[in-house]
RODO-2510 file (C-alpha; in nm, 4 decimals, decimal comma):
residues 86
     n   res          X          Y          Z
     1     m     0,0000     0,0000     0,0000
     2     g     0,1421     0,3345    -0,1053
     3     q     0,1641     0,6544     0,0952
     4     f    -0,1330     0,8093    -0,0885
     5     e    -0,3569     0,5148     0,0020
     6     k    -0,2493     0,5389     0,3673
     7     i    -0,3358     0,9097     0,3763
     8     l    -0,6702     0,8477     0,2060
     9     i    -0,7595     0,5698     0,4520
    10     k    -0,6647     0,7978     0,7427
    11     i    -0,9002     1,0669     0,6089
    12     l    -1,1849     0,8278     0,5313
    13     c    -1,1735     0,6340     0,8601
    14     g    -1,2403     0,9495     1,0626
    15     t    -1,0554     0,8470     1,3774
    16     k    -0,7536     1,0780     1,3414
    17     d    -0,8977     1,4008     1,1998
    18     k    -0,6728     1,6164     1,4177
    19     d    -0,3586     1,4392     1,2900
    20     i    -0,4015     1,5004     0,9155
    21     d    -0,1270     1,7157     0,7634
    22     f    -0,2593     2,0128     0,5677
    23     d    -0,0303     1,9371     0,2728
    24     n    -0,1603     1,5799     0,2614
    25     i    -0,5254     1,6826     0,2446
    26     c    -0,4346     1,9208    -0,0408
    27     k    -0,2548     1,6353    -0,2222
    28     v    -0,5636     1,4137    -0,1895
    29     l    -0,7897     1,6844    -0,3311
    30     h    -0,5489     1,7488    -0,6207
    31     h    -0,5340     1,3736    -0,6889
    32     f    -0,9121     1,3655    -0,7343
    33     g    -0,9025     1,6545    -0,9806
    34     f    -0,9944     1,9496    -0,7606
    35     e    -0,8605     2,2867    -0,8696
    36     e    -0,7152     2,5135    -0,6020
    37     r    -0,7053     2,8864    -0,5631
    38     i    -0,5565     3,0634    -0,2643
    39     s    -0,6887     3,3775    -0,0991
    40     g    -0,4785     3,4688     0,2030
    41     s    -0,4664     3,1606     0,4256
    42     h    -0,7772     3,0118     0,2625
    43     h    -0,7270     2,7340     0,0096
    44     i    -1,0432     2,7003    -0,1971
    45     f    -1,0986     2,3821    -0,3974
    46     h    -1,3600     2,3211    -0,6641
    47     k    -1,4283     2,0595    -0,9275
    48     d    -1,6715     2,0338    -1,2170
    49     g    -1,9616     1,8088    -1,1226
    50     i    -1,9196     1,8724    -0,7488
    51     d    -2,1723     2,1194    -0,6083
    52     e    -1,9802     2,1989    -0,2904
    53     i    -1,6784     2,4258    -0,2662
    54     i    -1,4138     2,3180    -0,0153
    55     n    -1,2553     2,6011     0,1834
    56     i    -0,9724     2,4926     0,4140
    57     q    -0,7037     2,6705     0,6149
    58     p    -0,3965     2,5295     0,7856
    59     n    -0,3775     2,5126     1,1634
    60     g     0,0007     2,5156     1,1905
    61     s     0,1057     2,2222     0,9726
    62     k    -0,2208     2,0324     1,0306
    63     a    -0,5656     2,0581     0,8756
    64     k    -0,8498     2,1646     1,1014
    65     p    -1,0477     1,8568     1,2152
    66     y    -1,3888     1,9912     1,1116
    67     q    -1,2527     2,0635     0,7647
    68     v    -1,1149     1,7080     0,7351
    69     k    -1,4688     1,5909     0,8157
    70     q    -1,6089     1,8134     0,5382
    71     v    -1,3579     1,6718     0,2882
    72     r    -1,4429     1,3153     0,3978
    73     h    -1,8147     1,3859     0,3518
    74     i    -1,7591     1,5107    -0,0050
    75     l    -1,5277     1,2214    -0,0973
    76     l    -1,7873     0,9719     0,0242
    77     k    -2,0893     1,1574    -0,1167
    78     y    -1,9411     1,1652    -0,4666
    79     k    -1,7751     0,8223    -0,4318
    80     l    -1,4255     0,9593    -0,4874
    81     g    -1,2609     0,7219    -0,2391
    82     g    -1,1252     0,5003    -0,5131
    83     g    -1,2989     0,1893    -0,3813
    84     i    -1,1739     0,2455    -0,0271
    85     d    -1,4619     0,2486     0,2200
    86     a    -1,4470     0,4130     0,5605
***
């Protein structure tokens, strides 16, 4: 299992939301085709066919837990988990 799959499983399982690196959550979103624009500390991700816009900010080097939950919800809602179930 590669590093990307380990990060994705960590996000999808929902037990370590406070331990997700901000850079890793950005890598996952880029992997699934989300486009990023940055406004100050806000990183805003969008993708054609996805109604929601994801707005995340770093908390030091980590992602904020409630924002990891929002990303997980979108990945599961649109079945972007690549066959990996939480």
